Structures are given as C-alpha cells and as structure tokens.
N, C-alpha and C positions, 0 to 999 in steps of 0.2 A: 507795209510794215518796215521794209528796209529804207524807204525814202523818209519816213518819220525819224528813224534813228539816225540817218545821215544828216538831216536837217538839224537835229539836236547837236550832234558832233560838230557841224559847221559853225553853229553859233557859239559853241564852247571854245572852238579854236579861234574865232574872231575876238572873243573877249580876252583870251590869253595874249594874243598879239597886241591888244592895246594896253593891257595892264603892266605896270612896272613890277619887276621881280626883285624882292629884297633877298638878302642873304638868308634871313630867317626862313622866309617862304621857300627858298631853294633847298635849304637843309630839310625842311618838312617834307618837301616833294621827294627828296632822296630817300628819307626814312620811309615814306609811303612806298617807294620803289623797293626798298629792302624788305619791307613786310609782305609785299606782293610776291617778291621772289621766294621768300620762305614758304608762303602758302602754295606757290606753284610746285615747289619742291616736294611738298607732301603728297601731292596727287599724281606724280609722275608714274607712268606704267612700269611695272616690273619686268614685262616681257615684250618680245617683239612680234609674237604671233598672236593676232587678235582680229576681232571683227566687230563691227557696229551696225546697228540698224539704220535704215534711211532716215528715220525720225530722229535718231541721235545725231546723225550728220547735219540735219537742219539745226539742231540745237548748238552744235559746234559753230555753224556758220553764223547763227544769230549772236552767240557769245563773242565770237571774233569781231563781228560788225559793231557791237556795242562797246567793245573795249579798245578798238584801234580805229583811227581815222581812215575810212575806206571810200572807195568810189561807189556810187549808187548802182554802178553797172556790174558790180562784183557778182552778185547772185545770178544774174542772167548770163554772165560770162561763163561761170561754172557749169551752168546747165547746158551751154551750147557745145561743149567738148565732151565727146564720149569717154567715159571712165573717170572724169574729173572729180566726181563725188568721192570716189575711193581714194584718189590722190590726196584730196583734202583730209580724209581720214588719216592717212599715213604721216602727214606732216603737220597735224593739228597742234602738236606741242612744240613747233618751231615757228616762231613769230616771223623770222626772217623769210623763210620759204613761203609762208602764207602771204606775206605782203608782196613778194615776187610775183606770185599768181594773180593777186589782186591788181597788180600793175601790168597785167598781161605779159609778164616776162617769162613766158613759157612757150616753147616752140614744139609743135607737133612733129612726130617723126613717122610712125606707122610702119616701120620695117619689121618683117617677121620671118619665121622659119618654121616648117612643120616636119616632124619626124616621128614615126611610130605612134601616130594619133596624137601627138602633143604638139600644139601650136603655141609658140612664144612670140610675143610682139613687143617691140620697144615702142611704147605709146608716145613718149615725149621726153623733154629734158629742160632743166633749169641749168644754164651753163654761164660761166664767166671765164676770164683769162687764167684762173687758177684752179677751177674745179668744174666737174661735169656731174650732175645728178640725173640719173636715168630712171624713168618710171616704166615698168613693163607689167604685162599681164599675160596669162596663159589660159588655154582652153584645152582640156585633157579628157578624152573619152573614158579614161579609167576612173574618173571622178575621185581621184586621190590627190594629195598634195605632193608635187614634185620636189625633190631635194636638189636645189641648185647649188653647185659646188665648182670649185677651181675657176673662178671668174677672173678674166683678164682682158684688159683694153689694149688694143694695138692700133697702130696707123693702118689704113685700109690696104697698104702694100704689104702688110705683115710685119713691118719694122716696129721694134720695141719702142715704147715711150719711156723716157727717162724719168727716174725718181717719181713714180706714181704710187700713191697709197689708195687702197680700196676698202669699202665697207658696204655690205649688202645684207638685206633683211627681207623676209617674206611675211606678207600680212594676209591671213586667212579670213575671208568675209563669210557672207551668208550662203553663197552659191557653192555647191559641191564640186563643180568642175571648172568654174572661172574665178580666178583670184588674181591678185596683183602684188608687186613687190617694188623695191627701189634699190639702186646701186649708186654708190658715191665714189667718184674717183677725184683725187686731188694731186696737184702737181707742185714741185718746188720751183720750177720755171715755167712760164707760159708755153703752152703747146703751139706748135707751128703748122697745124693741119686742121681741116674742118671734116675730113673723111676718116672714118674709124671702122675698126673690126672688133666686135664684141664676142669673145670666146668664153665658153662655159660648158659644164657637164651636168646632166640630169640623169640620175640612175645609171651612170656609167657611159651614157651616150654623149658624144661631143656635139655641141651646137656652135655655129659661126654665123653672126648676123651683121652684115655690113650696114652702116648707116652714116648720114652727114648731118652736120649742123649748118643749116642754111641761113641763119640769122646772125647779125653781128652781135658780139657779146660786149657787155659793159666793162669798162676799165675800173680799176680800184680807186678808192679815195684813201689818202694817206694822211695821218696826223703824226707830225714829228714831235715827240714829247720830250724824252731825255729829262725826266724828273724822278727824283729819288724819294721814296717814302719809307717810313719805319713803322713796324707793328711789333710792340714789346721788344724794342731794340734790334730787331732783325731788318736789314736794309734790302729793299727791292728797288731796282731802277727800271722804270717803264721806258723803253726806248722809242718804239713806234706802235701805232695802231693802224692796221690795214683793214678797210672795209670793202668787202665784196658782196655782190648779191646773194651768194650761197652761205657766207659766214663772215665773221670778224676775226682777224688774227691779232692778239695782243702779244707783243714781243716784250719779255722780261729779261733782266739779268740780275741773278741773285749774287749778293756780296759774298765773296769767298771768305771774308772774316766773320761771317755770322756764326753764332755758337750753335744754332739749330739747323736741321735739314728741313726745308719747306717742302712738304709732301704733296699737298693739294690745296689750290686756291678755291675753296668750295663755293664762296658767294660772290665772286668777281662778276661785275656786270656794268653795263652802260645805263645811264639814267639821264633823262632829259629834264627840263625845267618844270614839267608837269608831274614828274614822278614816274613816267612810263619807263619800264625796265626791259632790257635785253639781256637775259642771263645766258647760262651755260647751255651746251648741247645736251639734250636728254638721251638720244639714241644716235650713236655715231662717234666720231673722233672728238675728244674733249681737250686733248693736250698733246704736245710734242716735247720731248726732252725728259730725261730721267730725273729723279729726285736729287741726284748728285750733280747734274749738269749745271754750269753757270748760266747758260742761255735756255730759255723756255718759250714756248708758245702756247698760249691759252686761246681756245676757240670758243666764240660766243655766237649766239643768234644775231643775225644781221639786221641793222637798222638802215640799210643802203637806201631804201626808198622812202625814208622818213628824214625830213630836214628840220631839226629842232632849232630853236633859237639858241639854246645852250646845251651842251652835252658833256657829261662827266663819266670818268671811269672810277668805279667805287669798289672797294672791298673792305670787309670788316673782320673776317675770320679766316685763318689759314691753318690747315692741319700741319703740325709740326712736331719735331722730336729732337732732343738734344743729340748732337753728333756722337757723343761718347756712349750714347745708349741705344743707338740705332740698330740693335741686333738682338737676337735670341739665341741662347746656348742651351742645348738639350743633351743630357746623358741618355743616349738610346738604350743602354744596357740596363740601367736602373729605372728608366722611364720617369725621369724627374727634369724639371726646369732648373737650370743652374744659374742662369743670368737672364734678366729682362728689364725693361725700363721700369723706373719707379712708379709705384702705384698698384702693383700686382694685379694688373688688368687681364692677364693671360693665365688661366687656370684650367684645371681638369685635363691635363695632357693624357692622351690615349695613343698607343702605337700598336698597330696590327700589321705585321709583316711589312709591306712597303708603304703603308699609309699612316700618316700622323694627323692628329686633330687635337684641338683645344677650344675652350670657351673663351670668348672675348667679351669682357665687361666694360661697357661704355657709359658715358654720362649723357649722351644724347645719340640720335640716330646715326649708325655707322655701318657702312656696307662695303668698305674698302677691302680688297684682297691683300692681306699683310705680307704674304711670303714672296721674298725676292730671291736672290741667288743663295744657294745652300752648298756648304762646304763641310767635308769631314775634317778629323783632326790632322790628316795628312795634307790637306789643302785641295783634295780631289772634289770636283763639282759634281753634285748629285743631280741627275737629270729627272725632271718630273714629267709625268704624262697626263695628269689631270688634277683639278682641285674642285672643292665644293664649299658652299656656305649655306647654312639653314638656320632659321630661328629656333629658339628653345621656348619652353614654357615660362621662362623668366624674362621679364621685360628688360629690353636693351641688352640682352645677352644673346650672342650668336655663336653657333659652333662652326668653326672654319677648319678645313682640312686640306692636305696635299698628299697626292700619291706619287711614289717614285718608281722608275722603271725596274729597280732591283730592291730586293728585301734589304731593310735598314741594317740588318745584321752583318751585311757584306761591307759595311763602311765602318771605319774606325771612329769610335765615340770619343769626345762629344762631337755633335755637329753644330755648326753656327749658321743661322738663318738671318739674312739681311732683311730688315723691315722696310717695306716700301710704302705702306700705309700703316697708320696707327691712330687709335682713338684719343688724341691729344690735340688740343687747339690753343692758338694764340689769337687775341682779339685786339682791335684797334679801330681807329677811324682814318682810312686812306681815301682821299678824294682828289682827283686830278682833273683839272679842267681841260677838255680837248677842244671845245668851241665856245 
C-alpha cells in the first residue's frame, strides 16, 4: 500500500520538476494552499489531552503519506521504534515534526527515573540549535494520570540555561497506566552543551532525569527578506525567515505609523509551487512579541526537510483594531459598557463580585482571549487569576470572562481594559518570494 502511494508521488514529483510554472499557475497553487490551510484550521483539536486507536493512527499515517512526499521506509521506521506510534499521534497536526521523523531526524534517549511506583522515561527528542522537543512516557501502578508540573531544563551540572521558553502537554491514550507526553524548550541563543538535567514535579514529588543528545543537530536555513507589504494600508516589513527542523521563525517589523494595532496574523503560511502549505502551530508557541511591539516573531510549521523549486510567504487576513479604539471602558458600579470599538460586538455585560463576563459577537470563528491589562480610574492595575471562554446557543457568539484577585467593588470605577484580541479583520494579498 505504502509503495503504491510513494510511486504515485514520485511520478507526480517528476512531472512537476519538468513542467514550467507560470505566474497564473503559481497563484492558483497558492490559493489552493490557502484553501487547504482554512480547511485544516476547521479540524484543529480543541484540547491537548486526547487518545486515538491504533486503527486511527494507521489512518493518520496513510493520510500523511498520501499528502506529503515521503520515504517508502517511513512506515517500517515508525514500527521499529518503541512508542513511535504514540509520538505520531501527538504531532499529527504538525507537518514539520512529522517530516522530521520521516527523515529519521529523531534520536532515541531512554533515560528514566522511578519513584513511588511511577516510572517516567524520556523516550527521545527532535532537536536543533534553537529548540529541543522531548517525548516522554510513564508507567504508574496507580493507573491514574500524573499531573506533571514545574518543568525546568538545566545543564547537567545544574547550571541554568539562558533565555529558555517551555511548553508541555500530556496525551492520554487507551492504556490506563501507560501514557505519553511532550515537552518543548526553545532558546534565544544556541545552547552550548549536549548534557542536560530535566526537572519537574508530579503530585508534589520532585523528579530529576539526566540525559544527553548524542547526535549532531542540523543548523538553520535563513532567508534574508527585508520586503515591505501592505494590507489595507497597514505596513509590515518581513525582515528574515529562519527555518529550523522544529519550526520556522518569521521575523516581522510593524510600521509605527500604522493606524491600526495588528493583533494576530491568522493565516500566515509558507506555500510552495504546488500549493503545499506550512501553516501556524496548532498546539504550542505561536508568536513572540506583544500587539504593541514593533518587532514580532511568528512561528510556523517547518518545511526544513522539503526543498521546493519555489517558496513563498503568504498572508491574506490579519486581526486588527484601530489604535484609538483598542480598549474597553466599563462602569463597574452601574454595570454598563461606556466605551468599546465601533460595531457593538461586546454585549450582555455581567459582573459577579470579582468576575466580569460579556458576550462577543463575531462575523467568523473567533477564539482569541480579548482581555489585556486592566486598570481602574486611579491607574491601579487589577491582577487577574483566571479566565474562561465558552460557546453560547447563538452561532458565532462566545461568552468570555475574567476573574480578579479582589472584588471589583474595591477598585475605583470605571475600569479600562486593553484589548489584545478582537473580532475584526483586515484583508489583502501579501505574497513574498523567498526562493
């Protein structure tokens, strides 16, 4: 089955290599990529804790093989590494990670620690000079799911690593006692060691697992761009694009003279000459830099192991709001909205002690958390301790709330809330040739 699919892909690839590509054909391919990206976004998982059957894993592998040019040895490679089927489950929505494994850019580690009947093993890693993605599994006699917390990566000597960001998630499978998870660590500067110490807690118990990366990591590919594009009059300068095996970093500079705050580049993606698309990260770090920062970094799935004839950076839709309207003013005594952006999309305000909620009416799917910094009339910052979002019976209407550490009566009214996401978009055709 896999050989037949690979032969089809090989013939298709050869025909692409021979065929001249016109501008119209390229635009059609990019539009195909745009439509594919939209379709992929509709089926993204909403949660991080999930499980799939072995049969569905086979479907994932088949879908992957029939949609991406892969080695015919991929299926057998997956079957030879213990636990790899579960790893494929975890990264099935990340094309870059999948192709890294397909190209056997995965190193087995097998370091473990056991305490109180819980054995946790670092199974393996996908690593480059900028990031380390660890895959771990556990076997617990209690047959319950451990709560992994306070994760920290250090040098083996115990020395701190500089400027490291982390993300970790647990994936619960069919087994009651054996499950897997992944941890991602990214560095602003390349790390200078291959020997590490992973520290974390499970149910209040501390675990420390030393491990080493024994294989050479691949270096980044860099596209020096420095090209400015406009979307509805808003200027964005794409400075560089860095491609690593784990992810792609798109470096942007937003023009300070723009009249709008650019909140989220929702559909930014890489597209090759066939329309194949590498979009945003579904679960993990999606961007660096705040909505008011001049410099931003957008993270995309990696095309490191794919060498297209042509490669473009494309985006058509940006979540944006007028700078003069990027806030919400609420009279907490009368429980009314005094000011909000035009369009009256924020309605049905409710205040209950230290919790504030309202309905967000959007024109299309919107899941962004709108609440940024909150200040009272005296300029005091209100500290929040939790937030929530849930759907309502009305289509495209979500109820979104935020809870504060103190009762809102203790703050001078009105309060002003900075809006960091908002259901308003600008659209255009931005296409930059990288290769």
